[in-house]
DSSP file (Angstrom, degrees, kcal/mol; ACC not computed):
  #  RESIDUE AA STRUCTURE BP1 BP2  ACC     N-H-->O    O-->H-N    N-H-->O    O-->H-N    TCO  KAPPA ALPHA  PHI   PSI    X-CA   Y-CA   Z-CA
    1    1 A M              0   0    0      0, 0.0    21,-2.6     0, 0.0     2,-0.4   0.000 360.0 360.0 360.0 126.8   95.9  119.0   63.6
    2    2 A D  E     +A   21   0A   0     19,-0.2     2,-0.3     2,-0.0    19,-0.2  -0.925 360.0 166.3-116.0 140.7   94.6  117.0   66.5
    3    3 A S  E     -A   20   0A   0     17,-2.5    17,-2.9    -2,-0.4     2,-0.4  -0.995  22.3-159.6-151.7 151.4   96.2  113.9   68.0
    4    4 A I  E     +A   19   0A   0     -2,-0.3     2,-0.3    15,-0.2    15,-0.2  -0.998  22.1 174.6-129.9 127.0   95.9  111.7   71.1
    5    5 A E  E     -A   18   0A   0     13,-2.8    13,-3.1    -2,-0.4     2,-0.6  -0.928  28.7-133.3-131.9 154.2   98.9  109.5   72.1
    6    6 A I  E     -A   17   0A   0     -2,-0.3     2,-0.4    11,-0.2    11,-0.2  -0.951  25.6-167.9-105.7 122.5   99.8  107.2   75.0
    7    7 A W  E     -A   16   0A   0      9,-2.7     9,-3.3    -2,-0.6     2,-0.5  -0.872   5.9-153.1-109.7 144.4  103.3  107.8   76.3
    8    8 A V  E     -A   15   0A   0     -2,-0.4     2,-0.6     7,-0.2     7,-0.2  -0.976  16.1-130.6-121.6 125.9  105.1  105.4   78.7
    9    9 A D     >  -     0   0    0      5,-2.6     4,-2.9    -2,-0.5     5,-0.1  -0.628  16.7-152.1 -70.8 117.7  107.8  106.5   81.1
   10   10 A T  T  4 S+     0   0    0     -2,-0.6    34,-0.2     1,-0.2    -1,-0.2   0.605  90.8  48.3 -73.4 -11.0  110.6  104.0   80.5
   11   11 A Q  T  4 S+     0   0    0      3,-0.1    -1,-0.2    32,-0.1    31,-0.1   0.791 128.0  19.3 -94.9 -33.7  112.0  104.3   84.0
   12   12 A T  T  4 S-     0   0    0      2,-0.1    -2,-0.2    -3,-0.1     3,-0.1   0.662  90.5-130.3-109.8 -22.2  108.7  104.0   86.0
   13   13 A G     <  +     0   0    0     -4,-2.9    27,-3.4     1,-0.3     2,-0.2   0.423  53.9 149.9  82.9  -1.0  106.3  102.3   83.5
   14   14 A V  B     -C   39   0B   0     25,-0.3    -5,-2.6    -5,-0.1     2,-0.3  -0.456  40.7-136.0 -69.1 135.1  103.6  105.0   84.2
   15   15 A N  E     -A    8   0A   0     23,-2.7    15,-2.7    15,-0.3     2,-0.3  -0.725  20.3-168.0 -93.4 141.0  101.4  105.6   81.2
   16   16 A Y  E     -AB   7  29A   0     -9,-3.3    -9,-2.7    -2,-0.3     2,-0.5  -0.945  17.7-134.6-127.5 148.9  100.4  109.2   80.2
   17   17 A V  E     -AB   6  28A   0     11,-3.2    11,-1.9    -2,-0.3     2,-0.5  -0.916  19.3-165.1-101.5 126.1   97.9  110.6   77.8
   18   18 A F  E     -AB   5  27A   0    -13,-3.1   -13,-2.8    -2,-0.5     2,-0.5  -0.962   4.9-171.9-111.7 126.1   99.2  113.4   75.5
   19   19 A R  E     -AB   4  26A   0      7,-2.4     7,-2.3    -2,-0.5     2,-0.4  -0.975   1.8-174.2-120.5 128.2   96.5  115.4   73.7
   20   20 A Q  E     +AB   3  25A   0    -17,-2.9   -17,-2.5    -2,-0.5     2,-0.3  -0.978  10.8 173.2-125.0 136.1   97.5  118.0   71.0
   21   21 A S  E >   -AB   2  24A   0      3,-2.8     3,-2.0    -2,-0.4     2,-0.3  -0.879  67.1 -52.9-140.6 106.0   95.2  120.4   69.2
   22   22 A G  T 3  S-     0   0    0    -21,-2.6    -1,-0.0    -2,-0.3     0, 0.0  -0.492 122.1 -17.8  64.2-125.2   96.9  122.9   67.0
   23   23 A Y  T 3  S+     0   0    0     -2,-0.3     2,-0.3    -3,-0.1    -1,-0.3   0.421 124.2  84.9 -92.6   0.9   99.6  124.7   69.0
   24   24 A A  E <   +B   21   0A   0     -3,-2.0    -3,-2.8     2,-0.0     2,-0.3  -0.738  51.8 162.0-103.1 151.9   98.1  123.6   72.4
   25   25 A G  E     -B   20   0A   0     -2,-0.3     2,-0.3    -5,-0.2    -5,-0.2  -0.987  16.9-159.9-160.0 164.8   98.7  120.4   74.2
   26   26 A G  E     -B   19   0A   0     -7,-2.3    -7,-2.4    -2,-0.3     2,-0.4  -0.994   5.5-153.9-151.8 154.9   98.5  118.7   77.5
   27   27 A L  E     +B   18   0A   0     -2,-0.3    -9,-0.2    -9,-0.2    -2,-0.0  -0.997  21.0 161.5-133.0 131.6   99.9  115.7   79.4
   28   28 A T  E     -B   17   0A   0    -11,-1.9   -11,-3.2    -2,-0.4    -2,-0.0  -0.990  43.9 -93.0-146.8 150.6   98.2  113.8   82.2
   29   29 A P  E     -B   16   0A   0      0, 0.0     2,-0.5     0, 0.0   -13,-0.3  -0.363  40.7-118.2 -62.2 143.6   98.6  110.3   83.8
   30   30 A L        -     0   0    0    -15,-2.7     8,-2.8     8,-0.2     2,-0.3  -0.754  36.1-157.8 -82.7 124.3   96.4  107.6   82.4
   31   31 A L  B     -D   37   0C   0     -2,-0.5     2,-0.1     6,-0.2   -15,-0.0  -0.790   8.6-134.4-109.5 147.9   94.1  106.4   85.2
   32   32 A D    >   -     0   0    0      4,-2.9     3,-1.9    -2,-0.3    -1,-0.1  -0.225  46.3 -83.9 -84.5-176.2   92.3  103.1   85.6
   33   33 A R  T 3  S+     0   0    0      1,-0.3    -1,-0.1     2,-0.1    -2,-0.0   0.690 130.4  55.2 -66.9 -17.1   88.7  102.8   86.7
   34   34 A D  T 3  S-     0   0    0      2,-0.2    -1,-0.3     3,-0.0    -3,-0.0   0.419 119.9-107.5 -92.6   0.9   89.8  103.0   90.3
   35   35 A G  S <  S+     0   0    0     -3,-1.9    -2,-0.1     1,-0.3    -4,-0.0   0.599  78.0 130.3  85.2  11.9   91.6  106.3   89.8
   36   36 A K        -     0   0    0      1,-0.1    -4,-2.9     0, 0.0    -1,-0.3  -0.745  65.9 -97.2 -98.6 147.7   95.1  104.7   90.0
   37   37 A P  B     -D   31   0C   0      0, 0.0     2,-0.4     0, 0.0    -6,-0.2  -0.317  35.2-118.1 -62.6 142.0   97.8  105.3   87.4
   38   38 A V        -     0   0    0     -8,-2.8   -23,-2.7   -23,-0.3     2,-0.5  -0.706  33.3-165.7 -79.3 127.8   98.2  102.6   84.7
   39   39 A V  B     -C   14   0B   0     -2,-0.4   -25,-0.3   -25,-0.2     2,-0.2  -0.976   7.6-146.8-123.0 124.3  101.7  101.1   85.0
   40   40 A S        -     0   0    0    -27,-3.4     2,-0.1    -2,-0.5     4,-0.1  -0.572  29.6-101.6 -85.3 150.0  103.3   99.0   82.2
   41   41 A A        -     0   0    0     -2,-0.2    -1,-0.1     2,-0.1   -28,-0.1  -0.446  53.0 -98.5 -67.4 142.6  105.6   96.1   83.0
   42   42 A L  S    S+     0   0    0     -2,-0.1     2,-0.1   -30,-0.1   -31,-0.0  -0.827  92.9  50.5-109.4 152.0  109.3   96.9   82.5
   43   43 A P  S    S-     0   0    0      0, 0.0     2,-0.3     0, 0.0    -2,-0.1   0.529  76.5-149.5 -79.4 151.9  111.5   96.6   80.5
   44   44 A L        -     0   0    0    -34,-0.2     2,-0.5    -2,-0.1    -2,-0.1  -0.664   7.5-134.6 -85.9 141.1  109.6   97.9   77.5
   45   45 A N        -     0   0    0     -2,-0.3     2,-0.5     1,-0.1    -1,-0.0  -0.850   6.7-157.5 -96.5 131.5  110.4   96.5   74.1
   46   46 A N              0   0    0     -2,-0.5    -1,-0.1     1,-0.2    -2,-0.0  -0.407 360.0 360.0-102.3  53.9  110.8   99.0   71.3
   47   47 A D              0   0    0     -2,-0.5    -1,-0.2     0, 0.0    -2,-0.0   0.447 360.0 360.0 -83.6 360.0  110.1   96.6   68.4
C-alpha cells in the first residue's frame, strides 16, 4: 500500500509531506519554489 498525505502542524501551521510505502514511511517539510516551508494560516478548520 502506497500513500502520500499532507499533514499540517496545528500549532505552527507548517505543512509536511508524509509518504508511506508498505511498512516504510517518511516525513519532510513541504517546501515552496524558493525552498521555504509552506505555512497555513491558523486557526485551521476541521470541517
